[in-house]
ZAMINU-850607 format. One record per residue (C-alpha): residue number from 1; residue in one letter; x, y, z. Coordinates in nm, 3 decimals. Last residue first. Example, Ala and Ser with C-alpha at 12.3 -4.5 7.8 and 13.67 -1.06 7.14 Angstrom:
! ZAMINU-850607
+-----+--------+---------+---------+---------+
| num | residu |       u |       v |       w |
+-----+--------+---------+---------+---------+
|   2 |      S |   1.367 |  -0.106 |   0.714 |
|   1 |      A |   1.230 |  -0.450 |   0.780 |
+-----+--------+---------+---------+---------+
//
This chain:
! ZAMINU-850607
+-----+--------+---------+---------+---------+
| num | residu |       u |       v |       w |
+-----+--------+---------+---------+---------+
|  89 |      X |   1.489 |  -3.587 |   5.212 |
|  88 |      X |   1.345 |  -3.807 |   4.935 |
|  87 |      X |   1.308 |  -3.516 |   4.693 |
|  86 |      X |   1.673 |  -3.419 |   4.722 |
|  85 |      X |   1.782 |  -3.780 |   4.651 |
|  84 |      X |   1.557 |  -3.793 |   4.347 |
|  83 |      X |   1.691 |  -3.464 |   4.214 |
|  82 |      X |   2.050 |  -3.587 |   4.250 |
|  81 |      X |   1.963 |  -3.916 |   4.082 |
|  80 |      X |   1.803 |  -3.724 |   3.795 |
|  79 |      X |   2.110 |  -3.505 |   3.758 |
|  78 |      X |   2.345 |  -3.805 |   3.751 |
|  77 |      X |   2.124 |  -3.980 |   3.497 |
|  76 |      X |   2.117 |  -3.671 |   3.276 |
|  75 |      X |   2.496 |  -3.646 |   3.280 |
|  74 |      X |   2.531 |  -4.016 |   3.196 |
|  73 |      X |   2.278 |  -3.974 |   2.913 |
|  72 |      X |   2.487 |  -3.688 |   2.773 |
|  71 |      X |   2.802 |  -3.899 |   2.783 |
|  70 |      X |   2.628 |  -4.186 |   2.601 |
|  69 |      X |   2.488 |  -3.951 |   2.338 |
|  68 |      X |   2.836 |  -3.807 |   2.277 |
|  67 |      X |   2.977 |  -4.160 |   2.238 |
|  66 |      X |   2.703 |  -4.250 |   1.991 |
|  65 |      X |   2.768 |  -3.936 |   1.786 |
|  64 |      X |   3.144 |  -3.995 |   1.776 |
|  63 |      X |   3.101 |  -4.359 |   1.670 |
|  62 |      X |   2.854 |  -4.256 |   1.399 |
|  61 |      X |   3.101 |  -3.995 |   1.278 |
|  60 |      X |   3.359 |  -4.272 |   1.252 |
|  59 |      X |   3.120 |  -4.490 |   1.052 |
|  58 |      X |   3.031 |  -4.207 |   0.814 |
|  57 |      X |   3.396 |  -4.121 |   0.759 |
|  56 |      X |   3.484 |  -4.486 |   0.690 |
|  55 |      X |   3.203 |  -4.510 |   0.435 |
|  54 |      X |   3.330 |  -4.193 |   0.269 |
|  53 |      X |   3.680 |  -4.335 |   0.247 |
|  52 |      X |   3.558 |  -4.655 |   0.084 |
|  51 |      X |   3.331 |  -4.463 |  -0.161 |
|  50 |      X |   3.592 |  -4.218 |  -0.297 |
|  49 |      X |   3.715 |  -4.442 |  -0.578 |
|  48 |      X |   3.358 |  -4.508 |  -0.698 |
|  47 |      X |   3.280 |  -4.137 |  -0.695 |
|  46 |      X |   3.592 |  -4.047 |  -0.890 |
|  45 |      X |   3.530 |  -4.345 |  -1.122 |
|  44 |      X |   3.207 |  -4.184 |  -1.240 |
|  43 |      X |   3.398 |  -3.868 |  -1.329 |
|  42 |      X |   3.661 |  -4.066 |  -1.521 |
|  41 |      X |   3.398 |  -4.270 |  -1.707 |
|  40 |      X |   3.233 |  -3.947 |  -1.819 |
|  39 |      X |   3.570 |  -3.802 |  -1.913 |
|  38 |      X |   3.645 |  -4.101 |  -2.133 |
|  37 |      X |   3.941 |  -4.328 |  -2.203 |
|  36 |      X |   4.229 |  -4.099 |  -2.112 |
|  35 |      X |   4.049 |  -3.980 |  -1.798 |
|  34 |      X |   4.038 |  -4.334 |  -1.658 |
|  33 |      X |   4.342 |  -4.383 |  -1.437 |
|  32 |      X |   4.382 |  -4.017 |  -1.350 |
|  31 |      X |   4.024 |  -4.001 |  -1.225 |
|  30 |      X |   4.065 |  -4.313 |  -1.014 |
|  29 |      X |   4.390 |  -4.180 |  -0.871 |
|  28 |      X |   4.227 |  -3.849 |  -0.783 |
|  27 |      X |   3.915 |  -3.998 |  -0.627 |
|  26 |      X |   4.095 |  -4.261 |  -0.424 |
|  25 |      X |   4.358 |  -4.011 |  -0.306 |
|  24 |      X |   4.094 |  -3.759 |  -0.203 |
|  23 |      X |   3.868 |  -4.006 |  -0.024 |
|  22 |      X |   4.162 |  -4.187 |   0.135 |
|  21 |      X |   4.295 |  -3.856 |   0.266 |
|  20 |      X |   3.953 |  -3.794 |   0.419 |
|  19 |      X |   3.964 |  -4.137 |   0.582 |
|  18 |      X |   4.315 |  -4.081 |   0.716 |
|  17 |      X |   4.205 |  -3.753 |   0.869 |
|  16 |      X |   3.902 |  -3.920 |   1.026 |
|  15 |      X |   4.130 |  -4.194 |   1.159 |
|  14 |      X |   4.347 |  -3.933 |   1.328 |
|  13 |      X |   4.041 |  -3.763 |   1.473 |
|  12 |      X |   3.914 |  -4.095 |   1.610 |
|  11 |      X |   4.253 |  -4.185 |   1.760 |
|  10 |      X |   4.304 |  -3.844 |   1.918 |
|   9 |      X |   3.951 |  -3.835 |   2.059 |
|   8 |      X |   3.995 |  -4.180 |   2.207 |
|   7 |      X |   4.316 |  -4.068 |   2.378 |
|   6 |      X |   4.165 |  -3.738 |   2.497 |
|   5 |      X |   3.848 |  -3.884 |   2.646 |
|   4 |      X |   3.607 |  -3.587 |   2.654 |
|   3 |      X |   3.506 |  -3.620 |   2.288 |
|   2 |      X |   3.436 |  -3.326 |   2.059 |
|   1 |      X |   3.795 |  -3.248 |   1.974 |
+-----+--------+---------+---------+---------+
//
């Protein structure tokens, strides 16, 4: 729960959970599909099966980071405006 907006935080955290589940399910199903042929192919397929979930995780973390930066900039702007108004008195 890093975000202040509770509804956005819930949605992002839910999607992060879905993305991690996608990583695990993609890796496990890929491994189980190819382990009979070759273990090397099975281990390579784990990484290929996990790529979509990992991309989703990276994008969601990018959204969280950008939102945190925006909130921090809003705080800094409010403080700077307060300092400017005190200086002009």
